[in-house]
Structures are given as structure tokens and as C-alpha cells.
C-alpha positions in Angstrom: -70.0 65.1 -13.8 -66.3 64.6 -14.5 -65.3 61.1 -15.4 -63.1 59.4 -12.9 -60.7 56.5 -13.3 -60.1 54.1 -10.3 -57.3 51.7 -10.0 -57.6 48.7 -7.6 -54.0 47.5 -7.1 -54.6 44.9 -4.3 -57.1 42.1 -3.9 -60.5 43.6 -3.2 -63.8 41.7 -2.7 -65.9 41.9 -5.8 -68.8 43.6 -3.9 -66.6 46.7 -3.5 -65.6 46.7 -7.2 -69.3 46.3 -8.2 -70.1 49.5 -6.3 -67.6 51.5 -8.5 -68.9 49.9 -11.7 -72.4 50.8 -10.8 -71.5 54.5 -11.3 -71.8 55.7 -14.8 -69.1 58.3 -14.2 -66.5 55.7 -13.1 -64.1 53.4 -14.9 -62.4 50.7 -12.8 -59.2 48.8 -13.6 -58.1 45.9 -11.4 -54.3 45.3 -11.5 -53.0 43.4 -8.5 -49.7 42.3 -10.0 -48.1 45.7 -10.6 -44.5 46.2 -9.6 -43.5 49.5 -8.0 -42.2 50.7 -11.4 -45.3 49.4 -13.1 -47.5 51.3 -10.7 -45.4 54.5 -11.2 -45.9 54.3 -14.9 -49.7 54.0 -14.9 -50.8 55.9 -11.8 -50.8 59.3 -13.7 -54.2 58.6 -15.3 -56.1 57.6 -12.1 -58.1 59.8 -9.8 -58.6 57.1 -7.1 -56.4 54.3 -5.9 -57.7 51.4 -3.8 -55.1 49.4 -1.8 -54.7 47.0 1.0 -51.4 46.2 2.7 -49.4 45.0 -0.3 -49.1 48.2 -2.4 -46.5 50.6 -1.2 -47.6 54.2 -2.0 -44.3 55.9 -1.7 -43.3 59.5 -2.4 -42.2 58.4 -5.9 -45.6 57.0 -6.7 -47.3 60.1 -5.3 -45.1 62.4 -7.4 -46.2 60.5 -10.5 -49.8 60.6 -9.5 -50.7 63.8 -11.4 -54.5 63.3 -11.2 -54.9 61.4 -8.0 -57.5 62.8 -5.6 -58.0 59.9 -3.1 -56.3 56.9 -1.8 -58.6 54.4 -0.1 -57.2 51.7 2.2 -59.5 48.6 2.6 -58.4 48.1 6.2 -57.0 50.3 8.9 -53.2 50.3 8.7 -51.5 53.0 6.6 -47.8 52.4 7.2 -47.6 51.5 3.5 -48.7 55.0 2.5 -46.5 58.1 2.6 -49.4 60.2 4.2 -47.3 63.4 4.6 -46.4 63.4 1.0 -50.0 62.7 -0.1 -51.1 65.5 2.2 -48.7 68.0 0.5 -50.1 67.1 -2.8 -53.7 67.5 -1.6 -54.6 63.8 -1.9 -57.1 62.5 0.6 -56.0 59.3 2.4 -58.8 57.3 4.0 -59.1 54.0 5.6 -61.9 51.8 6.9 -61.5 51.4 10.7 -63.8 48.9 12.2 -64.5 46.9 9.1 -62.2 44.1 10.1 -62.0 44.8 13.8 -64.1 41.8 14.9 -62.0 39.5 12.7 -58.8 40.7 14.1 -60.1 40.5 17.7 -61.2 37.0 17.2 -57.9 36.0 15.7 -56.1 37.6 18.7 -58.1 35.5 21.1 -57.5 32.4 19.0 -53.8 33.0 19.2 -53.9 33.5 22.9 -55.7 30.2 23.4 -53.4 28.4 21.0 -50.4 29.6 22.9 -51.7 28.7 26.3 -52.8 25.2 25.1 -49.9 24.5 22.6 -52.5 23.7 20.0 -50.4 24.0 16.8 -47.5 22.0 18.3 -49.9 19.3 19.5 -51.6 19.0 16.2 -48.3 18.6 14.4 -47.2 16.0 17.0 -50.3 13.9 16.4 -49.9 14.1 12.6 -46.4 12.7 13.1 -47.9 9.7 14.9 -47.0 10.8 18.4 -49.1 10.9 21.6 -47.5 13.5 23.9 -50.2 14.6 26.3 -47.8 15.4 29.1 -45.5 17.5 26.9 -48.3 19.7 25.8 -50.0 20.3 29.1 -51.3 23.9 29.0 -52.7 26.6 31.2 -56.3 27.9 31.7 -57.1 31.5 30.8 -59.8 32.0 33.5 -58.4 34.1 36.3 -55.3 35.0 34.4 -54.3 38.7 33.7 -54.5 40.0 30.2 -52.6 43.2 29.4 -54.1 45.1 26.4 -51.9 47.8 25.0 -54.2 50.1 22.8 -57.9 50.2 23.5 -59.1 51.2 20.1 -61.7 49.2 18.2 -59.8 45.9 18.1 -58.3 46.3 21.6 -61.7 47.1 23.1 -63.2 44.0 21.5 -60.5 41.8 22.8 -60.8 43.3 26.3 -64.5 42.9 26.4 -64.6 39.3 25.3 -61.6 38.3 27.5 -63.2 39.8 30.6 -66.8 38.7 30.0 -66.5 35.4 28.2 -63.1 34.1 29.5 -63.3 35.7 32.9 -59.8 37.1 32.7 -58.6 40.1 34.6 -57.9 42.8 32.0 -55.5 45.6 32.4 -55.6 48.3 29.6 -53.2 51.0 28.5 -54.3 53.8 26.1 -53.2 57.5 26.4 -56.6 58.8 25.3 -59.0 56.4 26.9 -60.7 57.4 30.2 -60.9 55.0 33.2 -64.7 55.1 32.8 -64.5 54.1 29.2 -62.1 51.3 30.0 -64.3 50.0 32.8 -67.2 49.7 30.3 -65.3 47.1 28.4 -64.1 45.3 31.5 -60.6 46.7 31.7 -58.8 48.6 34.4 -56.8 51.5 32.9 -53.3 51.5 34.1 -49.7 52.2 33.1 -47.4 50.2 30.7 -45.2 49.4 33.7 -48.0 47.8 35.6 -49.1 45.8 32.5 -45.5 44.5 32.0 -45.2 43.5 35.7 -48.6 41.9 36.2 -49.8 40.4 33.0 -49.8 36.7 32.1 -50.3 37.6 28.5 -49.8 40.9 26.7 -51.4 41.8 23.4 -50.7 45.0 21.4 -53.3 46.9 19.3 -51.7 50.2 18.3 -50.7 51.7 15.0 -47.0 51.6 14.1 -45.6 55.1 14.8 -42.3 56.5 15.9 -43.6 56.2 19.5 -44.7 52.5 19.2 -41.9 51.1 17.1 -40.0 48.7 19.3 -42.5 49.3 22.1 -42.0 45.7 23.3 -38.2 45.7 23.5 -35.5 44.1 25.7 -36.3 46.5 28.5 -40.0 45.7 28.4 -39.4 41.9 28.3 -37.1 42.2 31.4 -40.0 43.8 33.3 -42.5 41.1 32.4 -43.4 38.1 34.5 -41.4 35.0 33.8 -43.6 32.8 31.7 -45.6 35.6 30.1 -47.0 35.2 26.6 -46.7 37.9 23.9 -49.2 38.4 21.1 -49.0 40.8 18.1 -51.8 41.0 15.6 -51.4 44.8 15.1 -48.3 45.9 13.1 -44.8 44.4 12.5 -42.2 46.5 14.2 -44.1 47.2 17.4 -42.3 44.1 18.8 -38.5 44.1 18.7 -38.1 40.6 17.1 -34.5 40.1 18.1 -35.2 41.0 21.7 -38.3 38.7 21.7 -36.1 35.8 20.4 -33.6 36.4 23.2 -36.4 36.5 25.8 -37.8 33.2 24.4 -34.4 31.5 24.4 -33.8 32.6 28.0 -37.2 31.3 29.2 -38.3 34.8 30.3 -41.1 34.7 27.7 -43.0 31.3 27.6 -44.5 31.7 24.1 -45.4 34.2 21.4 -48.1 34.4 18.8 -47.4 36.6 15.8 -49.6 37.5 12.9 -47.4 40.4 11.7 -43.7 40.9 11.2 -41.0 43.5 10.6 -40.4 42.1 7.1 -43.2 40.4 5.3 -43.1 37.6 4.4 -40.7 36.7 7.2 -38.2 34.5 5.2 -35.4 33.0 7.1 -36.5 34.6 10.3 -35.2 32.6 13.3 -38.0 34.0 15.5 -40.7 32.4 13.3 -38.9 29.0 13.4 -38.7 29.0 17.2 -40.7 26.0 18.6 -42.7 28.2 21.1 -43.7 30.7 18.5 -47.1 30.4 16.7 -46.8 32.3 13.4 -49.7 33.1 11.0 -49.5 34.9 7.7 -51.3 38.1 8.6 -54.7 36.4 8.9 -56.2 38.9 11.4 -58.5 40.5 8.8 -58.8 37.4 6.6 -62.4 36.4 7.0 -65.1 36.5 4.4 -67.1 38.9 6.4 -64.2 41.3 7.0 -63.2 41.3 3.3 -66.7 42.2 2.3 -67.0 44.9 5.0 -63.8 46.7 4.1 -64.4 46.5 0.4 -67.9 47.9 0.6 -66.8 50.5 3.1 -63.8 51.8 1.1 -65.7 51.9 -2.2 -68.6 53.8 -0.5 -66.3 56.3 1.1 -64.4 57.0 -2.1 -67.6 57.3 -4.2 -69.0 59.8 -1.6 -65.8 61.9 -1.9 -65.6 61.9 -5.7 -69.4 62.3 -6.2 -70.4 64.6 -3.4 -67.2 65.9 -1.7 -68.1 64.0 1.5 -65.0 63.0 3.5 -65.3 60.0 5.9 -62.5 58.3 7.8 -59.8 60.4 6.3 -56.5 60.5 8.2 -55.3 63.8 6.7 -58.5 65.8 6.3 -61.3 66.7 8.7 -64.4 64.6 8.5 -67.8 66.3 8.4 -70.7 64.7 10.2 -73.3 64.0 7.4 -76.1 65.2 9.7 -74.3 68.5 10.3 -73.2 69.1 6.7 -76.4 70.9 5.5 -75.9 73.5 8.3 -72.1 73.7 7.8 -72.0 74.0 4.1 -73.0 77.7 3.9 -70.3 78.5 6.5 -67.7 76.6 4.4 -68.6 78.9 1.5 -68.5 82.0 3.7 -65.1 80.9 5.1 -63.6 80.4 1.6 -64.8 83.9 0.6 -63.3 85.4 3.8 -60.0 83.7 3.2 -59.8 85.0 -0.4 -60.8 88.5 0.8 -58.1 88.5 3.5 -55.4 87.3 1.1 -55.9 90.5 -0.9 -56.6 92.8 2.0 -53.7 92.0 4.3 -50.8 94.5 3.9 -48.0 91.9 3.6 -47.0 88.3 4.3 -49.1 86.5 6.9 -47.3 84.8 9.8 -50.3 84.0 12.0 -54.0 83.3 11.3 -56.6 82.9 13.9 -60.2 81.8 13.1 -62.8 83.0 15.6 -66.2 81.3 15.9 -69.0 82.8 17.9 -72.5 81.6 18.5 -74.1 78.3 17.5 -71.2 77.4 15.1 -68.8 77.3 18.1 -70.6 74.1 19.3 -69.7 72.2 16.1 -66.5 70.8 14.8 -65.1 73.9 13.2 -61.9 72.4 11.8 -63.4 72.0 8.3 -64.3 75.7 8.4 -60.8 76.7 9.4 -59.5 74.6 6.5 -61.9 76.4 4.1 -60.5 79.7 5.3 -57.0 78.4 4.6 -58.0 77.2 1.1 -59.4 80.6 0.2 -56.4 82.4 1.7 -53.7 80.2 0.0 -55.4 79.8 -3.4 -54.7 83.4 -4.1 -51.0 82.8 -4.1 -50.6 79.1 -4.6 -53.1 78.5 -7.4 -56.3 76.4 -7.7 -54.8 73.1 -6.7 -54.9 74.0 -2.9 -57.6 71.9 -1.2 -58.8 70.9 2.3 -56.0 68.3 2.5 -53.0 70.3 1.4 -53.9 73.7 2.8 -52.7 73.0 6.4 -49.5 71.6 5.2 -48.9 74.5 2.9 -49.7 77.0 5.7 -47.1 75.2 7.9 -44.5 75.3 5.2 -45.1 79.0 4.7 -44.6 79.6 8.4 -48.2 80.5 9.1 -49.3 79.7 12.7 -52.9 78.6 12.6 -55.2 78.7 15.7 -58.9 78.6 16.5 -61.0 80.4 19.1 -64.6 79.6 20.0 -67.3 81.4 22.0 -70.8 80.2 22.4 -72.1 83.7 22.5 -72.2 86.1 19.6 -73.0 89.8 19.7 -74.1 89.7 16.0 -76.5 87.4 14.3 -76.7 83.7 15.3 -73.1 82.8 14.4 -70.1 84.6 13.1 -66.9 83.6 11.5 -63.9 85.8 12.1 -60.3 85.9 10.7 -57.5 87.6 12.5 -54.1 87.8 10.7 -50.7 89.1 11.7 -47.9 90.3 9.5 -44.1 90.2 10.3 -44.1 93.9 11.3 -47.0 93.2 13.8 -49.8 94.7 11.6 -53.1 93.0 12.4 -56.2 92.8 10.2 -59.6 91.5 11.4 -62.4 90.5 9.1 -65.8 89.3 10.4 -68.4 87.4 8.4 -71.9 86.0 9.0 -74.9 84.5 7.2 -77.9 86.8 7.0 -81.5 85.8 6.0 -82.3 87.1 2.6 -83.2 84.6 -0.1 -81.8 81.8 1.9 -78.8 82.4 4.2 -76.5 84.8 2.3 -72.8 85.5 3.1 -71.9 88.9 4.3 -68.8 90.7 5.6 -70.1 92.4 8.7 -66.8 93.9 10.0 -63.3 95.0 9.0 -61.2 95.9 12.0 -63.3 98.5 13.9 -65.7 99.2 11.1 -69.2 97.7 10.9 -70.5 97.0 7.5 -72.7 94.5 5.5 -70.9 93.9 2.3 -71.6 91.1 -0.2 -68.3 89.2 -0.7 -68.5 88.6 -4.4 -67.0 89.8 -7.7 -64.8 92.9 -7.8 -64.8 95.0 -4.6 -63.0 98.2 -3.6 -62.1 98.7 0.0 -61.5 102.4 0.5 -60.3 104.1 3.7 -60.7 107.9 3.8 -61.1 110.8 6.1 -64.7 111.4 7.2 -65.2 114.6 5.2 -67.7 115.7 2.6 -67.0 114.9 -1.1 -65.4 111.5 -0.7 -68.3 109.4 -2.2 -68.7 111.9 -5.0 -65.0 111.7 -5.8 -64.9 107.9 -5.8 -68.1 107.5 -7.9 -66.9 110.1 -10.3 -63.6 108.4 -10.9 -65.4 105.1 -11.5 -67.9 106.8 -13.8 -65.1 108.3 -15.9 -63.8 104.7 -16.4 -67.4 103.5 -17.2 -67.4 101.2 -14.2 -70.8 100.7 -12.7 -71.3 100.5 -8.9 -73.4 97.5 -7.9 -73.7 98.4 -4.2 -71.9 100.4 -1.6 -71.5 100.0 2.2 -70.3 102.9 4.3 -69.0 103.0 7.9 -67.0 105.3 10.1 -65.4 105.2 13.5 -66.7 108.6 14.6 -67.9 111.9 13.2 -65.0 113.6 11.5 -62.8 110.6 12.1 -62.0 107.8 9.6 -64.5 106.2 7.3 -64.5 103.0 5.2 -66.3 102.2 2.0 -66.8 98.7 0.5 -67.9 99.1 -3.1 -69.0 96.3 -5.3 -68.4 97.1 -8.9 -69.6 95.3 -12.0 -66.1 95.1 -13.6 -62.6 95.2 -12.1 -60.9 98.6 -12.0 -57.7 99.1 -13.9 -54.6 100.6 -12.2 -55.2 104.0 -13.8 -58.7 104.2 -12.2 -57.3 103.0 -8.8 -54.6 105.6 -8.9 -57.1 108.4 -9.8 -59.1 107.4 -6.6 -55.9 107.3 -4.5 -55.2 110.8 -5.8 -58.4 112.3 -4.3 -57.6 114.5 -1.3 -58.7 112.7 1.9 -58.3 109.2 0.5 -56.1 107.1 2.8 -55.9 103.8 1.0 -57.6 101.9 -1.8 -57.5 98.1 -2.3 -59.2 96.1 -4.9 -60.3 92.6 -4.0 -61.6 90.2 -6.6 -63.7 87.2 -5.5 -64.8 84.9 -8.3 
């Protein structure tokens, strides 16, 4: 197995590092004090990079990462990684969602309680020798309304514990969660507007995206109840810090608890210094248990990818269910062959590609199979560095519209994989493939446009269209014989008697252009294409 070099550039629990070191194919370097320039200088030798939130994997770093195959984030947030640029270079970017969810949920609830009972301020007062019971009179959480924005793993844990343990009324907002799923965690699914209007405390648990940046802004604070509490343990930037400071100063917002900030660390930030703001230094995931969980998870995922090609929790590549992989792998191989076949068969540039899945395979997640088709298709022109990660981005850049169609019934075999392509002039080409039982399940091309065949997609192949008249096979085989090219097998098909026929001929060695021209010169031959699949 190829030897891989792993760089750990942020603090990672030793249990994760031990997993790497236990592999005899793996060398691990731990360097947690690298500057951006320092990282840029050394990253070229590494195949894997393990980070947390400190390392910024920018486009410059990625450009210098000539051997990098995978970036593993010990944690969930990836706003410190240029994922689109990594995707363009074919680098898998994976995180470890769930590994620190419980720690972050517990910290969120702690900050809610601390804000409602003024705990940090009261502690500081007592340490100064004061006894200010009346000043720090708080409020109970029982019966209050909690608004949870984002019902992912952390948000769901917060909602469940708040509703069941603290007896709070929980409102939830999440664009992909169903009312039934929300009800199971004790939340009523509703709109952002209702959360703003009715909540006594609002906590956000979303990623930082263009849609969520500044989600809690001046307009949102204006809609909130006077005396509401705001909590952010998700990502800095989701809360507009200047607007929150104004809302605190005006009394609209009673208190805020923050674990994340727009700029980290938040030096000279007036919001952090406000007396009704509880500020912690990004402690959401900082428990011993969470650190072990994410370290072991990211190491295991990266090892599986480098060792076996298994992708788990990748944000820029489809993940294959391990239980499904044995059934899917033969179709991934078939799809790659069909893609390479189509790249050489299509008459011109491809502007649209549709993958068509029929039969049992249509019930599975077929995105990895579509990606395999793209890899095969694009490798022919882009070179061997195209992979499952970069292929969709390359297709988009080349203007290829990619789509999928599924049907649970199949007229042929148990499952079929089809490719339909369109060229700028409207020319369409269809290729259909399947696995047939021979010695194991073997890949076959079972159709090209309207012609039915059973060709083995391997090695050098000639795809010949001709008139359905006598002498065609003799002429083709004679031309090959004169060039001392042996025919391995031949599959024949025709649309009707005396109509058009197609031959797919596997040959032991590729034909040179002189041989191909001699075949094209045979009276009745309509077209000849050589396809090479190695």
C-alpha cells in the first residue's frame, strides 16, 4: 500500500493520533504552531490534514497542497476551510458531526441558566466581598418559551432537554425538519417570525452560511419580546454583534450568552465587555469526552478513506452506506466503464448528461454511481486526477448539466445503469449497462441507442455502424487480419432486416489509423469508432 503522510496542525487528543500511528503505512507529524506561511511551505508533502477551528485552509494553502487527498475536521464547523476550492482540486473534506454535540448542547443550557440567574455576575460580586441578593434576582426557566433556530444534532439535544427536564415550551425552526420530527424532541415547528415574537430566550444552532450570516440582526431584535435572552454557541457571524450591543443598551434584550464571535479572540470588543453579556472562549466542545470522540472519529474516517476508499461524513463527496457498499461496488465499476466508453463514443462536446437507474439499484442512493460515471467521462479529457470529489465541479465548469432518473422496474436484468448525453447540435447518444451472472457479476454494455447487444466493456473496442447487407463482417475481419489484429469477441445487432446494423468488436490490440481508415473505406460501412478502456 502507498505510504501516506498525515499532518495534525491543531490540538488533537492523543487517542486520535495513536490510531494513525498504529498503521504501518502512515507517518504522522504534529505541528500546532504553524503560521499560514509555514503551513503553505510544508503542506505539499502531506496526503492528509487534520484540523480543528484554528487552522485556516485557504485557497493558497490548497494550491500548495500538491499531494493532499483529505482534510479532516475534528468537529463540525468548516467555515475555516475553502470547501469549493478543495472540491475543485479533488480533496475530500470531512467533519465529525455528533462527536461534540452533547458537549455543545450542555454548554448552551448552562449559558441559558447562567443568564437567567446572573450566575457569573453574582460570583464576581461575592468575590469582591459584596452581598447583592436583590440585585441578582433571576427568573425561572420552567414555563418559559425557548426558541431553537436549527434543529440539527445540537439543536435537537437542546430542545429535548429543555422541554423534558426544564419543562420549557419549545418552538423550533428548521427548513428541513418535519413537524412530526420536531414533536418527537418536544418542539413545535414554527416560523422565525413566531420565534422572534414569542420566545423568552432564543438560541441558534445553524452553520454559518450566506443565508445565516447576520440572521439575528437589528430587524430581528426589534421583533423580539422586551427582556428576551439571546444565546449563540454555534458560529460567530450569525449574530450581528453591533445590533446586539444596541439592543442590550436600549433594554430590548435583557442578556446575551456568547461562546463564539465574529473575530476570535474578541479583543477590544465592547459587546464582550457589556455587563449583561456572558462570554466564554468557545468552550462548547471543550469537554474531555468530546475531544476524545472527535479525535477518534476523524482519525477513523480518514484512515478508512486512505486505506479502503470509504467516504464518511464528507461535505463534498457522496457517502456510501457501509452495509450497501458490497452491492454497490460492482455498479461503481460498471458506471466508470460506461463513462469512459461514452466519452469516446459521443460525436462532440457534451452539454447534458443524464444517468438512468432502473430496477433494484433505483432504491439505493445512486449519487455515488452518477459520480463514477462523471469520473469515467471526464478522465478521458481531464486526465487521471479527476475523482469523485472534483468530477461534479469539473462538469459544472465545463457547462455539463447533470441529472438523474430512477425507475423501480427494469425491462432487462435486475438493475440497469444508463447514460444519455446531448451535444450542442442536439445529437443524443444512449448507452445502457448491466451486471450479468457469469463468474461473479460481470459488467456488460447491453444497449447503444436502439441496438441491443452484450459487449464486454474492456480493452480496445471497435463500434461499427453499417448497412445490414452481406459481406460486412468479412470485410471488417479481413481488414483487422491484414493488420495482424486478433478479434477477442464480437457482438452483432440490427434494427431490422436490411436496415442498419451495429458491431461491437473487442480486439487484442488497438487498431492504428490506417486500419481504421481501411474499415471505413468498405462499401456499406457508415461509421467506425475505436474506444479504449483500460
